[in-house]
Steps between C-alpha positions, in 0.01 A plus 500: 500500500387839363420787732138595535407848393344716765183670392481842655193623681353162589625467856312630802633564848253551782778649717567774248129556436431539874791743548695269727817522288499880502439509876792265562721716278405819683555337841836363390618844387377663822675260738806467277506120514397290200217259576613236250780251558671601178482868588653438841781297342571775247511760776742289704712438191528871430592566863763226497638623169623825651639319806690239297821703445512583872452132591779395264737756652415379852557136405834588341607699807408216737685253280813716494487553877460125555801414285707766674415354843577145384830618350594686822420200720666248267 
């Protein structure tokens, strides 16, 4: 099935025409929290990205400590 071509300039958005989109964008930048689900997920993903190496090190340390305790008790 062929893709339909999008004709530019034929769509109309009442939210953009009324200024609602711009107001939401300004509010989102002021409070620092995205108002869309996708934006919130991206922000959480970026925050988790910098914490991932730390989490891996913690998991490895706990695993090594657990095996050391099991070995000492065994």
